[in-house]
DOFIKOL-504817 format. One record per residue (C-alpha): z, x, y. Coordinates in steps of 0.2 Angstrom, whole numbers, plus 5000, padded with zeros to 4 digits. Layout:
<votis>
+------+------+------+
|    w |    u |    v |
+------+------+------+
|    Z |    X |    Y |
...
+------+------+------+
</votis>
This chain:
<votis>
+------+------+------+
|    w |    u |    v |
+------+------+------+
| 4910 | 4986 | 5374 |
| 4919 | 4970 | 5376 |
| 4911 | 4963 | 5360 |
| 4914 | 4977 | 5351 |
| 4933 | 4977 | 5354 |
| 4931 | 4957 | 5349 |
| 4925 | 4959 | 5332 |
| 4934 | 4972 | 5330 |
| 4951 | 4963 | 5334 |
| 4944 | 4948 | 5324 |
| 4942 | 4959 | 5309 |
| 4958 | 4969 | 5310 |
| 4965 | 4950 | 5313 |
| 4957 | 4945 | 5296 |
| 4962 | 4958 | 5287 |
| 4980 | 4956 | 5291 |
| 4980 | 4938 | 5286 |
| 4969 | 4942 | 5268 |
| 4983 | 4954 | 5264 |
| 4999 | 4942 | 5272 |
| 4992 | 4929 | 5260 |
| 4992 | 4940 | 5243 |
| 5009 | 4946 | 5246 |
| 5014 | 4926 | 5253 |
| 5005 | 4916 | 5240 |
| 4999 | 4918 | 5221 |
| 4986 | 4913 | 5211 |
| 4988 | 4910 | 5192 |
| 4973 | 4907 | 5182 |
| 4979 | 4898 | 5164 |
| 4964 | 4899 | 5151 |
| 4957 | 4885 | 5138 |
| 4967 | 4890 | 5125 |
| 4987 | 4893 | 5134 |
| 4996 | 4883 | 5145 |
| 5008 | 4887 | 5159 |
| 5027 | 4885 | 5163 |
| 5030 | 4882 | 5181 |
| 5046 | 4886 | 5189 |
| 5051 | 4883 | 5205 |
| 5068 | 4895 | 5211 |
| 5072 | 4897 | 5193 |
| 5071 | 4880 | 5188 |
| 5056 | 4872 | 5176 |
| 5045 | 4862 | 5185 |
| 5030 | 4855 | 5175 |
| 5018 | 4863 | 5162 |
| 5001 | 4868 | 5168 |
| 4983 | 4864 | 5161 |
| 4970 | 4876 | 5161 |
| 4961 | 4879 | 5178 |
| 4967 | 4891 | 5193 |
| 4981 | 4888 | 5205 |
| 4986 | 4894 | 5222 |
| 5005 | 4895 | 5224 |
| 5021 | 4903 | 5237 |
| 5024 | 4919 | 5228 |
| 5041 | 4920 | 5232 |
| 5045 | 4903 | 5227 |
| 5035 | 4900 | 5209 |
| 5033 | 4909 | 5195 |
| 5023 | 4904 | 5182 |
| 5026 | 4910 | 5163 |
| 5008 | 4906 | 5153 |
| 5009 | 4901 | 5136 |
| 4996 | 4907 | 5120 |
| 4994 | 4892 | 5110 |
| 4981 | 4899 | 5095 |
| 4986 | 4899 | 5079 |
| 4995 | 4918 | 5073 |
| 5001 | 4927 | 5061 |
| 5015 | 4935 | 5055 |
| 5017 | 4947 | 5041 |
| 5034 | 4951 | 5034 |
| 5034 | 4970 | 5022 |
| 5039 | 4972 | 5007 |
| 5057 | 4967 | 5006 |
| 5069 | 4973 | 4992 |
| 5077 | 4959 | 4984 |
| 5085 | 4956 | 4965 |
| 5079 | 4941 | 4954 |
| 5089 | 4931 | 4948 |
| 5087 | 4941 | 4930 |
| 5094 | 4956 | 4941 |
| 5076 | 4962 | 4942 |
| 5072 | 4973 | 4959 |
| 5055 | 4970 | 4968 |
| 5046 | 4970 | 4984 |
| 5038 | 4957 | 4989 |
| 5026 | 4955 | 5007 |
| 5024 | 4937 | 5015 |
| 5011 | 4930 | 5026 |
| 5017 | 4912 | 5036 |
| 5002 | 4907 | 5049 |
| 5010 | 4899 | 5064 |
| 5007 | 4894 | 5084 |
| 5018 | 4886 | 5097 |
| 5016 | 4869 | 5097 |
| 5032 | 4865 | 5109 |
| 5029 | 4881 | 5123 |
| 5047 | 4873 | 5135 |
| 5057 | 4873 | 5118 |
| 5050 | 4890 | 5112 |
| 5053 | 4897 | 5128 |
| 5070 | 4891 | 5131 |
| 5078 | 4889 | 5113 |
| 5076 | 4909 | 5109 |
| 5073 | 4925 | 5115 |
| 5059 | 4927 | 5106 |
| 5050 | 4913 | 5096 |
| 5043 | 4928 | 5084 |
| 5055 | 4937 | 5081 |
| 5066 | 4921 | 5077 |
| 5052 | 4916 | 5064 |
| 5050 | 4934 | 5055 |
| 5071 | 4934 | 5053 |
| 5068 | 4914 | 5047 |
| 5055 | 4915 | 5034 |
| 5065 | 4933 | 5029 |
| 5080 | 4925 | 5025 |
| 5069 | 4912 | 5016 |
| 5061 | 4923 | 5005 |
| 5077 | 4934 | 5000 |
| 5086 | 4918 | 4997 |
| 5073 | 4910 | 4988 |
| 5071 | 4927 | 4975 |
| 5087 | 4929 | 4971 |
| 5087 | 4912 | 4964 |
| 5070 | 4915 | 4954 |
| 5066 | 4923 | 4936 |
| 5052 | 4936 | 4937 |
| 5045 | 4928 | 4927 |
| 5041 | 4911 | 4934 |
| 5038 | 4919 | 4951 |
| 5025 | 4927 | 4946 |
| 5017 | 4913 | 4937 |
| 5020 | 4900 | 4950 |
| 5015 | 4911 | 4968 |
| 5008 | 4894 | 4974 |
| 5023 | 4886 | 4971 |
| 5035 | 4898 | 4977 |
| 5026 | 4894 | 4995 |
| 5026 | 4877 | 4997 |
| 5042 | 4880 | 4993 |
| 5047 | 4893 | 5006 |
| 5036 | 4885 | 5017 |
| 5050 | 4869 | 5017 |
| 5061 | 4880 | 5020 |
| 5055 | 4891 | 5035 |
| 5046 | 4875 | 5046 |
| 5060 | 4863 | 5048 |
| 5072 | 4876 | 5058 |
| 5053 | 4884 | 5067 |
| 5051 | 4866 | 5072 |
| 5068 | 4868 | 5083 |
| 5061 | 4884 | 5091 |
| 5043 | 4875 | 5095 |
| 5034 | 4883 | 5083 |
| 5022 | 4874 | 5070 |
| 5022 | 4885 | 5055 |
| 5007 | 4878 | 5044 |
| 5005 | 4891 | 5031 |
| 5017 | 4900 | 5021 |
| 5013 | 4912 | 5006 |
| 5019 | 4927 | 4994 |
| 5006 | 4939 | 4997 |
| 5013 | 4954 | 4986 |
| 5024 | 4956 | 4972 |
| 5028 | 4977 | 4968 |
| 5036 | 4983 | 4954 |
| 5043 | 5000 | 4951 |
| 5034 | 5011 | 4938 |
| 5041 | 5009 | 4924 |
| 5046 | 4991 | 4925 |
| 5028 | 4988 | 4931 |
| 5021 | 4997 | 4914 |
| 5034 | 4987 | 4905 |
| 5025 | 4971 | 4911 |
| 5012 | 4974 | 4908 |
| 5015 | 4978 | 4892 |
| 5025 | 4959 | 4888 |
| 5007 | 4953 | 4897 |
| 4996 | 4962 | 4884 |
| 5008 | 4956 | 4870 |
| 5008 | 4939 | 4878 |
| 4990 | 4938 | 4877 |
| 4989 | 4944 | 4859 |
| 5001 | 4933 | 4851 |
| 4992 | 4919 | 4860 |
| 4976 | 4924 | 4853 |
| 4984 | 4927 | 4835 |
| 4991 | 4908 | 4834 |
| 4973 | 4899 | 4841 |
| 4963 | 4910 | 4827 |
| 4976 | 4905 | 4814 |
| 4973 | 4886 | 4819 |
| 4953 | 4889 | 4820 |
| 4957 | 4896 | 4800 |
| 4969 | 4883 | 4796 |
| 4956 | 4871 | 4804 |
| 4941 | 4877 | 4792 |
| 4955 | 4877 | 4778 |
| 4958 | 4856 | 4780 |
| 4939 | 4853 | 4781 |
| 4935 | 4861 | 4766 |
| 4950 | 4854 | 4757 |
| 4942 | 4837 | 4762 |
| 4924 | 4843 | 4756 |
| 4932 | 4845 | 4740 |
| 4940 | 4831 | 4739 |
| 4924 | 4821 | 4744 |
| 4912 | 4828 | 4731 |
| 4926 | 4828 | 4716 |
| 4925 | 4806 | 4722 |
| 4905 | 4809 | 4723 |
| 4898 | 4820 | 4711 |
| 4879 | 4816 | 4718 |
| 4884 | 4824 | 4735 |
| 4885 | 4838 | 4730 |
| 4869 | 4841 | 4715 |
| 4861 | 4836 | 4736 |
| 4869 | 4851 | 4741 |
| 4863 | 4863 | 4729 |
| 4844 | 4856 | 4731 |
| 4848 | 4862 | 4753 |
| 4852 | 4877 | 4746 |
| 4841 | 4881 | 4737 |
| 4827 | 4874 | 4750 |
| 4832 | 4883 | 4763 |
| 4833 | 4897 | 4754 |
| 4815 | 4894 | 4745 |
| 4809 | 4895 | 4765 |
| 4811 | 4914 | 4763 |
| 4794 | 4923 | 4761 |
| 4790 | 4932 | 4745 |
| 4804 | 4920 | 4735 |
| 4802 | 4911 | 4720 |
| 4813 | 4899 | 4715 |
| 4815 | 4891 | 4701 |
| 4827 | 4879 | 4689 |
| 4832 | 4872 | 4674 |
| 4824 | 4858 | 4665 |
| 4825 | 4851 | 4648 |
| 4808 | 4856 | 4645 |
| 4808 | 4873 | 4650 |
| 4811 | 4884 | 4665 |
| 4796 | 4878 | 4677 |
| 4794 | 4881 | 4693 |
| 4801 | 4869 | 4706 |
| 4793 | 4878 | 4722 |
| 4786 | 4892 | 4726 |
| 4782 | 4901 | 4744 |
| 4771 | 4915 | 4742 |
| 4768 | 4930 | 4758 |
+------+------+------+
</votis>
């Protein structure tokens, strides 16, 4: 009986101590792709690397930050271009938290801050660009937007690696007009290429005529080559006139 009481007392004491430890201590676990910001009595102390830590709950606070690359999508923003065309442009932004301390202490929400910066940069860029140039230079537009967004985002501890225009959307009637314009431009380009080819052929023909006028023998040789080609066809007999009469030059029978 005495032994049972001692065992029960020890068990109860252990449970109480474990419960007290859970109240007094905290054990944050930081993963490999994360970092921790340690605060003591409200003041930032240091960054914590991956691992498990045992800290006094009442005095310490750990804020865990994910360092992996993330993507931000800005849906279609209706913007008026430099040539007064209302279009909707959507944007994709790739970024990661490069400086967790700045990202936490500089702005209230780093992601929302990046969203606002990219949105404003997109509006300003489209307002300075004509629609046709924007369509033809989408890759260049992404680079210029990156140059505008990255420095401001860097102040908030973010590393922006990519800014790209996803979609450019037109109103229905305007879409048809642009499609017709593109089709007309392609047809015009095809007509120009055809005219260039015909001009080159005429130039070659004129050169050949001049060459044969200066060298009449070449015309005779070309004539004989043409006759030889026709003579090779099955079922044809090719003859040429000669001073002594009409005699067959070559005969090909089936």
